[in-house]
N, C-alpha and C positions, 0 to 999 in steps of 0.2 A: 463519244464515248459509250460501249453498252453498258447498261445497269447491271451492278451485280445482284445477285438475290438479297443480300444482307442490306442494301441502300435503302434508306427509307424512302426515296422516290420511285422505287419499283413497281409497277402495277400489282396487285393482287394475285392475278393469275401468274404471274412470274414466280412469285413465292409458293403457289400451289404446284405448280409444275416441277420446281425445285425440290419440293418435300416429297413429290410422288416419286421423283427418280431417285433420291438417296436412300428411300426405304424401299428394299426388293419384294417385301410383301405387298405394299400399296401399288409398287410399280406393276408386278405380274396381274394382281387382282384387276388393275384399271386396264391394263391391255388384254386381257382376258374377257372381261366385260364389254370391252369397244368391239373385239373381234365378233364375239359371239352374237352381240345386238345387230351388227352389220349383216353379218352371215343370216342371221332367222330372218330378219326384216327383208332382205334382199330376195330370199327363197320364197316368202309368205306373197311378196308382192307381185312377182313373176307368175307363182301359179294362180294369183287371184286374176291378173290382168289378162292371162290367157285363156280363163276358164269360160269365155262365151266368143263364140265364133264372129257374132256381130260387132265386136270390139276390136277385132284383128288390126283393120286399118288403122285407126286411132293409135292402138298400142306400139305397132311396129314404129310408126313416124316420131311419137314420144321419145321410145327408146333409142332410134337413130339419132334424134338431137341430142339427147343427153349424152349418148358415147361418142358423138363427133366433138361434143364440149369437152369431155374428158380426155380424148385423145389429143386435142389441140392445147389442154393444159398441161400434159404429160412433160414436154420439153422443158418447161419452168421449174415443173416440180421436181424433176430430176436432178436439178442444181441446187435445190433445198436439203442440205444435209443438217436436219434438224428433227426433232422429234415428232413435229408437227407437218414435215416434209415428209416423213415416214408414213404417217398418218392419210395424209392427202393422196400419197402415192398406193396406199393401200385401197382407199376410196375409189381412185381412177381405176385401178386393176378390177375391182369389183363390178364398177359399172361398165367396163370393157368386155368383160367375159359376159355380163347381163344381156349384151345385144345378141350374142350368139344362142343363148339360152332364149330369149323371146322370139328371135327369128324361128327358132326350131318350135317352139311350143305355139306359135300363132300358124304355123303350117306353111311359111313364106321360103324359108330353105330347109329343105330336109333332105330327099334323094331322088332317086329314081322311081319310077311307076313300078312297082313289082307285083305280079299277080299273088294272090293268097297262096300260100304254101300247103300243098296237101298234108294230110295228118302224117304220112310217112315220111316225109322229107327230114332229112337229118344229115349231120356229120358238116364236111365241108361244103357240100351244096346248100345246107342251110345259112352255114356261115356267110357265103357269098351273096346270098338272097339280102341277108341282114346288111351287109357292107352296102349293095346297091340301094338298098331302102334307105340308108342314111347317107350316102355319099357326099351329096352337094353340100350338108352341114358340117361333115368332117373334113373336108377340103376349104372350106370357109374359114375355119380355125386357124389353118396353117396361114393363110393369108392374113389373120388377125393377129397371129403371134408376130409376123413379119412387121405389120404396123405399130404393133407396141414396141417392138424392139428397135424399130427406126425412131420412136417417139420418145425414147427414153437414153439419149446419149450420154448424161450426167452421171455421177456416181451414185445417185439415188436410184436404185434399181427395184423398188419394193411394188411399183406398178408391174413390171414384168415377170418378177418372182410370182405374185398374187396371179397373175394371169396362166403363168405355167403351172401352178399347183392346182390352179381350177381344171387346166386341161388333162394333166396326169389322172388325177382322180375322177374324172369325167370318164375317162377311156376306161381306167379300172373298173369301176361302177357298171359300165355297159357291158363288159366283158363277164363279169361275175353274174349280172342278171342273165345274160346269155347262156352261161354254163349251169345256172341253177344256182337259186339262194331261197331261203324260206319266207323271207318278205319281200315282196315285190313293189309294193307300193302303187300298183298301178292306177289307183283310185285318184292319183295326182295327174295322170295324163288327161288331157281335154278330149273330147268326145270324137273330134277329127283325126286325133293320132291313136285311136284304139287299135287301129290296125297292127301298129307295132308291138303289141303285146303277142303277136304270134312268134316273136323272136325271144321272148322271156321263156325260163324254164322254172320250175319249182322242184326244188329239192333241199334238204338240210344244209348242206354244203357241197361246194364244187373244188376240183383239184387245184384252181387257180386262186382261191381265195387267201390260201396261207403264203402263197408267194406275195401275192400283191400287199397284203397286209404287212408281211415282215418288211418288205422293201421300203414302204412309206413310212413304217414304224422307225427305221433307221435313219432314214431322211428327217423325220421329226426330231429326233434325238441329237443330230448333227446341228440343225437349226437351233435347236434349245441349249447346246453347248455354246454355239458362236455367240448366243446372246450373252449368255453368262460369263463369256471371257471378252465380251466387247471392252474396248478401251474409251468409248465415249458414248453418251445418250442416243445420238442419231443410230447407231449401230446397234446398240441394245434392243433399241425400240424396233428397227427394220427387222432384225433377225428374231426379235420376241413375236412380233404380228405375224411372221411367217410360219414359225412354230407353233402358234396356236392354231393357225388356219389348217396345217396339217394335221393337227389332232383333231380338230372338228372333222376333217374329211376321212380320218380313221374312224372317229365314232360313228360316222353315216354308214362306213362299210360294216361296222360291228352291228349295225342295226337292221343290217340284210339277213343276218342269220339269227339273233338274240332278240328276245323281247324287247320292242321299242316303246317309248311313251306315247300313248295313245292321242292321236291327233296333234302331234308335235307341230305340224304346218297345217292344222285343220282350218284355221282361218282364211286359208287359202281358197278352200272350197266354198266360201259363202257366195262367190259369184255364179255358182252353176245353179241352173234354174231347176227346180222341183217340179216335178209331172204335175199336170193339173189335177189328174186323178191317181190317187196312189193307190195300187193293187194290193186287196188282201192276198198275203202268202199263205198256203196249205203245206206244210211239209208232211208229205204221205211217207212215214218212215217205219221201221222195223228191222229186225234182225234178218240175215239171210234166209232166205226160204219161208219168210213169214206170208207172202202172198200178196204183196204189195201191188205187183204188175198186174195180177188177177184183178184185184180191187179196181185198179185204176181203169182197165178195159171194162169194169161194169158201170164207171163212172163217165167214160168218154162220151157216149151216145146223150148223156143227160147235159152235156157241157154246150154252150153257144160260142157266138164270135167272139165274146169278151173273156175268154178264158185260154190261156197258154198253159201247156204241159210241158216242163222240163224234166228230163229223165237222166239219169246218171248212172253208168257202167263202171265197174271197178276194174273190168279186165279191159284189154286193147281191142277185143272183138264183142262188138255192140248186138246183142239179141232182144232185150226188152224192148228196146224203141221200134225195132221192126214188128213185133206183136201188137204195140199199141197202135201202129199206123195202120193195122189190118182193120181195126175197128174205129179210127179217128176219122173226123171230117175236116174240109177245109176251114170250117168255123173254129175248129181247136187245135192248133197245129200243135205238132209234137216235136220238140229239139231236143236231140240226143247227146250228151257228152260221154265220151268213153275214154279210157285211159287212167282212171284214177280215181279217189273220192272226190265229191264234188268240190269240197274246201280246199283240196290240193291241186286241182287240176289248173294247171297256169295258162298255157297257150289257148284254153277254151273257158277262160276263169268266168266265175259264177257271176262276181259284180259286172264286168263288161258285158255279159250275155244279158243278164236282167235289164241293164240300162238300154241296149238295143232294142230288146223285145218291147220294153215300156214305150219307147219312141216309135217303133214302127206298127206296134199292134194296138196301142194304148188300152191293154187288159184290164179288167176291173179285178180279176183274180187270177192267179198264178198258183198252179200244183207243181211242187216238186218232189220227184221220187228220188232220194238220194239211195246210193248203194248201200246196202244192208252191211257194209263192211265200213261204212262211214262213222265216226263219232260224232253223235249228235251234238256234243260242245262247240265241235269246230265248226260245224255247219252253222249253229245259231251265231258263234263269234263271227263268221264271215259275213252272214247278213246283216250283222250291226255294225261292221266296219264303216268308216266315213266314205263318202262317196257312194254308198249302197243302201244303208239305212235310211236315207232323207228320200230315197225313192218310191219307199214300200210303206203300204198301210200296215194294219195289224199282222203279225207274224204267230201262226198257230201250228200246231204239231197234231197230227191225226197219228196215233201208234197203231199199227197193225202187229197183232201177235199170235203167233203160233201156240194156243194154251198149252199143248204137250210139251212143246219146245221149253217154254218157261219153267216147267215143272221139273222137266228130267234132265237139261243141259247143265254143265258143268257151272259152278259159281259165277266163272268169269262172264259166260255168255248170259247166265241171270242178270247178272248186274247191268250189263249193256241194254238188257231189254227193260229192266225197271228204270234206268235212266230216260228211255223214251215215253214210260207211262207215266212217270213224274211229271213230265215237260209237257204232256198232250191235254188239249182240251177234248178231245173224244178219242177213246180207246176202242178199237176194232177187236173182240177175240176171234180169231178166224179158225178155220178147221174145227168147228163147234160138234161136227159129226162124228169125229174120232175120238171126242171126250166123254167119260162116264160123268154120272151125277155127282159122284164124290170129288172127282178131278173139276168139274164145274165150282162146286162149293169151295174147294182150296183156292182156286183163283179168284173167285170172289173176296175172299178173305185177304188176298195179296193185294188186289185192288182197294180194297178199303185201307189198307195200310199205307201204300203208296201214294194214290191219288184218290180220295174219297170224294172230290168235286168235280171229276172227269165224266163226262157223258160215256156210258159204257154200251156198246152193241156187241150182241152175239150173233154170229154169223157162219156160213159155210163157203167155200168157193167163192170168196170175196164179193158176195153180193151187198151191196150198200146203196141207199138212195142217197143223192147228194143233198138233198133236205135234212139228213140225218146228221149232217156235220154241225158241229157247236157254231153258235154265231158270235161267241166271245169278241170283244174286241181287245182283249188284253193279251200283251206279247207274251210268247212262250216263255219260260225261263226255266234255268234246270234246278234240280233238287239241291239240298246240301251237299249229298255225296255225289261224285262224278263216278260214273262207269270207268273200269280201267281200260286203257288203250289195248285191243287186241291186235295182235302183228299177223295180218293176213297176208298172203302171197297168192298170186294168180298165175295158172298156166292156161295157155289158149292156143289154138290152131285153128286153120281154115284149109279144107281140104277139096281137090277137085277131082273126085272119085265117086265109085259106086260100092257101097258097104254091104256085108252079108249081116242080115237083119238077127240071126239067131246068134251069129259070133258077137254081135252088141251087144245083144242080153246078157251074155254070159261074162262079158268085160264089166259090165256096170253092176252086176250081181255080185262080182268080186269085190267091187269098189266100194258097193253097199255093206259087204262085210268087212271092211277095213284093210283090204288087201294093198291098197295103193295111198296109205297115208292117213292123217287125219283132214278130211275133208268137209266142208261146212255146206257147200254149194257146188252143183254141176248142173250146167244147162248146155243143150246144144241141138242141132237140126242135122240128119243124115239122109242122105239120098240112097235108098237100098234097091234092090233088084224090084222089091214088091212097092216100091212108093217110098214117100218121104216121110221119117220117124223123128219126134221130137223128145229129147230127153229131160225130164226134170227130175232132180234130186235134192232134197233138203230134209233135215230131221231125220235121218235114216229111212226115209221111205224114198223109193225110186220107181220110175213110171217112164216107159217108152211107148208112146201111142204115136198114130198117125195124124199126119198135120198138113198144111196147103206148103206148096212147093217153094223153096227159097231159090236164092241165086247162087249159093254154094252151101257146101257142109261146114259144120264150124262145131268147136266144142270150147267150152268155157270151165275153168275149175278154181273154185275159192275155196281156201282153206289154210289153216295155220302150218301144216306139213303135207302138202300135196305132192305126191311122188312123180316126177315126169315118167317113170315107166306107164303110168296110163295112156299117155300120148302114144308111146310105142305100141302097147297092146291094142288100141284102137288102129292103129296103122295096119297091125296083121290082119284085122277081119275086111280090109280093102280088096275088092275083087276084080276090079274094072277101072283102073287108073285113066283118067283121060288127059289129053294134051295140055289143056291149059284151064284155068279156072273162068268162070264168068264174072264180068264187073259187077261189085256189089250195087244193089239198087239203093239210090240214095235220092229221097224226096228234095224238091225244091228247097223247101224250108230248111232242112237239115244240113245241106250242101252249103246254103247262105251262111248259116251261123257257124258250123264248123270251120269254115275257112276265112270268116271274117271275125267273129267274136273272139275275145280274148278274156 
């Protein structure tokens, strides 16, 4: 006869279990702690074990043995209608699902070999590419579900529920990451799966997220209700574990779009090898039109084979990278990222790109030119994320400042410039040829107030000696007051045509006069009957000068309220449209990183 909890010969563990089940608060606390501990530990173990390519074989063998043992024990567990049986079913379901995660992250069961998608690939075509790249993994889960269903013939179905919940939330999370979320957590991908980030998208939220979270929340509420209405301890434990697991999965979903605890699974990254040489990172930053690209062009001939330049374009059409490559050498490769501010560009994300650069070039120094539309706090935050910071040495900021812009721009722009100055080890006051002595004196006062410890260099036309950069070993940090986020919009277009130079001059003079909205920066190259012209506009100053030939004409405009009428006005100056545009000239280094880095 079974012992009753109040019998004197009952083991202490029986009394503890009876007390736990009799108290709703203790029951749900114990259930939650158990589920969270198993969920967190399983995630960290998988991230840690799959972090090194050299461990792959041992990891998949061990995972397979443990999963087979769990599968073999499921029939017996499925007939255990006790709280212990529910807990064992939960563990068995976790272990079974863990094999599919491990087989994916070790790279053994992934998908078809899909060539890297070109930057313009999108829509259903891009979705099909993603399905093919993950096909074998997804098909294997169907097989796994069938095996778990077959292995749980008894009334205890917790193992099957656990596997099914993981499957559902796995598919939901993948779709959300594909459609776009704020936090992609790509640093947890092992290096041999970095190619998968080409199927990630970065945006605040996507249309699918509300549906997926609402359906999951309704499911979690139903499971919780069944647990509360359960007639016995086994049913309460079974539904309780399932509802807590669903709640954790929903929490993970919210972490995709909301701030998440820093390093919640960071222990799993301890298996990643840090580079033998950690490169110094110089962020050559400044507001739109301050002269960053011109300064880098002066620095490029001074760089050696231990330096890599990473250039970011806010617009979809990249022009700065092409200008820099004109003066670069094979010793200092230029990698260009287009289509958004550096910290927000997902498919070509900064962490994965830096990791690949370090592995393939082993640089001692990396120069990063972020878009002038990027918020410095976001960029420094990205460089300090887990999976990225441990790869890098000191992170320094070189603030390039258009002195007149800092004095005359509106308050929001001045605060954005001041944020760079406050964080900088070196401040380069550029375009000094346009400053009076009174203006220089005012700038010196501002510099003394913002960052008296910075090394200040006064120059014109971006002339800078590499030896002038500060050699501080301290990481850049922001001041106490963060600059406001400026909402910029970009419009851009490429053209296969010949333009009238005089007509372009009139259009861009009207742009300078403010006829086409609030524009902070404009640049472009145009083929005219008299040769190629380059447009440069910043700080209310416009120039249209001869330049080297390009593969096609293009225009990029960035501002808070740029008018698309500008593009229409530019098109009206076309005098000789051609049949088709020439393909863009892309260097081998750029093509490699744009298609494989994420």
